[in-house]
N, C-alpha and C positions, 0 to 999 in steps of 0.2 A: 193593572188594567181591571177595573171591577167588572163582574159578570152582570149582564142584563138578563133578568129572569125570563124575559120574553124571547131571548135568542135561543135557537136550537143549540145542541151541544157544541162546545167550543171545538172548532175544527181548524182554526187558524193557529199555526205553530207558535206564534208570538204570544197569543192569549193563553195557550196551554203552558208555555214556559212561565208566564206570569203566575199561574196556579201553583207551579212547582216552587217558584220563588217565595210566594206567600206561605206555603207549607214549611219551607225552610226557615223563614222568618219567625214562624210560630214555635219553633223549638226553643224551650226555655234557655235563657242566657247561661245558666249554670251548667247546662249540658253542652250547649253550642261551643263554649270555650274549651271543652275537653276534646272536641273532635280534632283529630290529627291526620294530616296528609290524606285528605279525602276530596274527591271531585264527584259532582252529581251531573249526570248526562241524560238527555232525553233521546231515545231512539224510536223510530217508527214501529218496529216489530222486534220481538225477541230473536236471538240467534236460532238458526235452524235446528240445533240439537236440543233446544228447550221447548217446553209446551207452548202452543200457539196463544194460550190465554194467560201467560205469565205477565203479571202487572209490573213487577220490579225485580231487581237482582242485585245482590251485593257481591262484589268481586274484590277480595282482598284478605288481609289477615286481621282478625279482630284485635282490638287493643289489648284484650286479656291474654292474647297468645303471642304478642310481639316481644322481641328482645329489646328492652329499653336502651341498651348500650350500642346497638347496631345503627347503621345509617338508615335514614328514612326511606330511601329508594323511591321507586315509582309510587304515585298515590294509589290508594284503594279507590274503587269506583262503585258508585251506585248508578244503576241504570233504571230509568222509568220508561215503560213501553207505552207510547201514546195510543197506538192502534187498539191493543187489548183494553186499555183503560176506557177509551171512547166506546168500544163495543160493550163493555160491562155496564155502562151507566145509561140511564134514561133521561136524566135532567142535569142541567148545569150544577145544581146544588149537590146532587149525588156525585158528579164528577169531582167537584172541589173536595168533597169528603173523602172519596177514594184516593185521590192524589195525596191528601194529607195522611191518611192511614198508611199508604204505601211508603211514603217518605219516612214516617216514624218507624215503620217495620224495618226498612233497610238500614236506617241510621242505628237502630237497636242492634242489628247484626254487627255493625262497626264496633259497638261496645261489648260484643260477645254474648248478647242475649239470644238464645236459641228459639226455634219455632214453637216448642212446647210452652215456654214461658210467655212468648208473645200471644199465643192462643189464650192463655190464662188471663192476660191483660186486655184482651179484645182487639189485638192488632194482627191477627193471623186469619 
């Protein structure tokens, strides 16, 4: 669902989900094919034990730390937190950008890239 630049920030969950899908579709194919046993979920707010302004969270074992011989088990999870992302952004364009940055940041954790390296790359 394309964004209308005249609309206020995307508050409809389906339109927000479309931003997430677009961000996932923009991951280069050579990286996307390496993603293993991962699900991306949108939640309204972060869990109570996390900061209120947390935009995203990776919950799992990075590919670099997995035993390749063991069973896959439950999927790793990436959470995107709609409320904090909406609060953080002033325009639909900024929201689309921040969703994309957050998706890349959390997918990078799936590949074992830490926050320090993400900061160097401009994704932290």
